[in-house]
C-alpha positions in Angstrom: 143.1 149.0 151.6 139.7 148.1 150.2 137.9 145.2 152.0 135.7 143.3 149.6 132.9 141.2 151.1 131.8 138.6 148.6 128.4 137.6 149.9 127.4 134.1 148.9 123.7 133.3 149.3 122.6 131.5 152.5 126.0 131.4 154.2 125.3 133.8 157.0 126.2 136.9 154.9 123.3 139.1 156.2 124.5 138.6 159.7 128.1 139.4 158.7 126.8 142.5 156.9 125.1 143.5 160.2 128.4 143.0 162.0 130.4 145.1 159.5 128.2 148.1 160.4 130.3 148.5 163.5 133.4 149.1 161.4 134.1 152.7 162.1 137.3 152.4 160.0 135.0 151.8 157.0 134.4 155.5 156.4 132.8 154.9 153.0 131.0 151.8 151.9 129.4 150.7 148.7 126.7 148.0 148.4 125.8 146.5 145.1 122.3 145.3 144.2 121.6 141.5 144.3 121.5 141.1 140.6 124.7 143.1 140.0 127.0 140.0 139.5 129.9 142.1 138.2 129.5 145.0 140.7 128.8 147.4 137.7 127.6 150.1 140.1 131.0 150.2 141.6 132.8 150.1 138.2 130.7 153.0 137.1 132.1 155.2 139.9 134.9 157.6 139.0 138.4 156.6 140.0 138.3 159.2 142.7 135.1 157.9 144.1 136.4 154.3 144.1 139.5 155.4 145.9 137.3 156.5 148.8 135.5 153.2 149.2 136.8 151.2 152.2 134.3 148.4 152.1 132.7 147.0 149.0 130.0 144.3 149.5 127.4 142.4 147.5 126.3 139.2 145.7 128.9 139.7 143.0 131.5 137.4 141.5 135.2 137.3 142.2 137.2 139.8 140.1 136.0 143.2 141.1 139.4 143.9 142.9 140.8 144.6 139.4 138.8 147.8 139.4 140.0 148.9 142.8 142.5 151.8 142.5 144.6 150.6 145.4 145.3 147.3 147.3 142.3 145.1 148.1 141.5 141.9 149.9 138.4 139.6 150.0 136.5 138.1 152.8 133.6 135.6 152.5 131.6 132.9 154.3 130.9 129.4 153.1 128.6 126.7 154.4 128.4 122.9 154.1 127.0 122.5 150.5 124.2 120.1 151.6 123.0 122.4 154.3 123.3 125.4 152.1 121.3 123.9 149.2 118.5 122.7 151.6 118.3 126.2 153.2 118.3 127.9 149.8 115.6 125.6 148.5 113.2 126.3 151.3 114.1 130.0 151.4 113.3 130.3 147.7 110.0 128.5 148.1 109.0 130.9 150.9 110.1 134.0 149.0 108.7 133.1 145.6 105.3 131.4 146.4 103.8 131.9 142.9 106.6 130.5 140.7 107.4 127.1 139.2 109.9 126.5 142.0 106.9 125.3 144.1 106.7 122.3 141.9 110.4 121.5 141.8 112.0 118.8 143.9 114.9 119.5 146.1 117.1 117.2 143.9 116.2 119.1 140.8 116.9 122.4 142.5 120.3 121.1 143.7 121.2 120.0 140.2 120.7 123.6 139.0 117.4 123.1 137.1 116.2 126.5 138.0 117.2 130.0 137.1 119.0 130.2 140.4 121.4 127.4 139.4 122.5 126.7 142.9 124.8 123.7 142.1 128.4 124.6 143.0 127.4 128.2 143.5 130.1 128.8 146.2 132.9 127.6 144.0 131.5 129.6 141.0 131.4 132.9 142.9 134.9 132.5 144.4 136.2 131.4 141.0 134.6 134.3 139.2 132.5 132.1 136.9 129.0 133.3 136.0 126.0 131.0 135.6 126.3 131.2 131.8 130.0 130.4 131.8 129.6 127.4 134.2 129.0 124.8 131.5 132.2 125.7 129.6 134.4 125.2 132.7 135.4 121.7 133.8 134.9 120.7 137.4 138.6 120.5 137.9 139.1 123.9 136.3 136.4 125.4 138.5 138.0 123.9 141.6 141.5 125.0 140.7 140.4 128.6 140.0 138.6 128.9 143.3 141.5 127.5 145.3 143.9 129.8 143.5 141.8 132.9 144.2 141.4 132.0 147.9 145.1 131.5 148.3 146.0 134.7 146.5 143.3 137.2 147.3 141.2 136.1 150.3 142.4 137.2 153.8 139.7 134.9 155.3 137.0 132.6 154.2 134.9 131.9 157.3 132.6 129.0 158.1 128.9 129.5 159.0 129.0 126.7 161.5 131.9 128.4 163.3 130.5 131.9 162.8 131.8 133.6 166.0 135.3 132.1 165.4 135.1 133.4 161.8 134.4 136.9 162.9 137.2 136.9 165.4 139.6 135.5 162.9 138.7 138.3 160.5 139.2 140.8 163.3 142.7 139.5 164.0 143.8 139.1 160.4 142.4 142.4 159.2 143.3 144.3 162.5 139.7 145.5 163.1 139.5 147.9 166.0 135.8 147.0 166.6 133.9 144.0 167.8 131.6 142.8 165.0 128.5 142.3 167.0 125.5 140.9 165.0 122.0 139.8 165.0 120.9 136.5 163.3 118.9 137.6 160.3 117.1 135.9 157.4 117.1 132.4 159.0 114.7 130.0 157.4 113.5 128.3 160.6 110.3 126.5 159.4 112.0 123.8 157.2 113.4 120.3 157.5 117.0 120.1 158.8 119.8 118.1 157.2 119.1 115.0 159.2 115.4 115.1 158.3 116.2 114.9 154.6 116.4 111.3 153.2 120.0 110.0 152.8 119.3 109.4 149.1 118.5 113.1 148.6 121.5 114.2 150.6 123.7 112.0 148.4 122.1 113.5 145.3 122.9 117.0 146.5 126.5 115.9 147.2 126.9 114.5 143.6 125.4 117.7 142.1 127.7 119.9 144.2 130.9 117.8 144.0 133.1 120.9 143.5 131.6 122.8 146.4 132.1 119.7 148.6 135.8 119.7 147.7 136.1 123.4 148.2 134.4 123.2 151.6 137.0 120.6 152.8 139.8 122.9 151.6 138.3 125.9 153.4 137.9 124.0 156.6 141.5 122.9 156.5 142.8 126.4 155.8 140.5 127.9 158.5 141.9 125.5 161.1 145.5 126.5 160.2 144.6 130.2 160.4 143.0 129.7 163.8 146.1 127.9 165.1 148.2 130.8 164.0 146.3 133.2 166.4 147.2 132.2 170.0 144.7 134.7 171.6 141.7 133.7 169.5 140.1 131.3 172.0 140.1 134.0 174.7 138.7 136.6 172.3 136.0 134.3 171.0 134.9 133.7 174.6 134.8 137.4 175.3 133.0 138.2 172.1 130.3 135.6 172.7 129.4 137.2 176.1 129.3 140.7 174.5 127.2 139.5 171.6 124.8 137.5 173.8 124.1 140.8 175.6 123.8 142.7 172.3 121.2 140.2 170.9 119.1 140.7 174.0 119.0 144.5 173.8 119.4 145.4 170.1 116.0 144.2 168.9 114.3 146.6 171.3 116.2 149.5 169.8 115.6 148.4 166.3 111.8 148.2 167.0 111.8 151.6 168.6 113.6 153.0 165.6 111.1 151.5 163.2 108.2 153.0 165.1 109.7 156.4 165.1 110.1 156.3 161.4 
């Protein structure tokens, strides 16, 4: 079984990638480059090489499972659309200080008026719709495709605001033998939070991301149902948080020592 981690920008995916490093059952992994939306680097592997890949991850669109020689299942994380857009906007400003993004308002960014086209990006990736195709797909069509794909091919779609629960749910559903310990990475800390943004701006973001808003509500409902189906999950989340708290205290020291030795 190939596990496919569909990494959606600013949803906690880097922390999940860190957690997946503990997966000893993933004997061979394949990472795609950020701009490789169709995972072409994976498609270019020989069938024998693809058969050996246990974990495929990257910022690609849904659909790569069709190139897996055997059975495959997806995992992903999503985030409340308003919070994700705000985080993405300030992350982009920090990362690309010399571009036109600096002059763009948050509302314009949310409406997709940049090359990043962030509006409804979560639904688009899960639906397998590229930026260029987005205008030819209706909102209802985009939503229906995303829901269909989740129900048919995603073992779990986790929630950033319930990150630890999401990891433990994945562990249960996919029968991971490891604890997915993680460090929080790529957090944009020096930015306004959701409640600091004017209500008019938040409402504009909701309107520009109406499909993502509906998708998020669906994922929350599905997530709650999956949690209910796992009677031991509350105990395991509590145990995991204690382990991960200890890990977050000691791991940075080892990481720094490793960097110095290099």
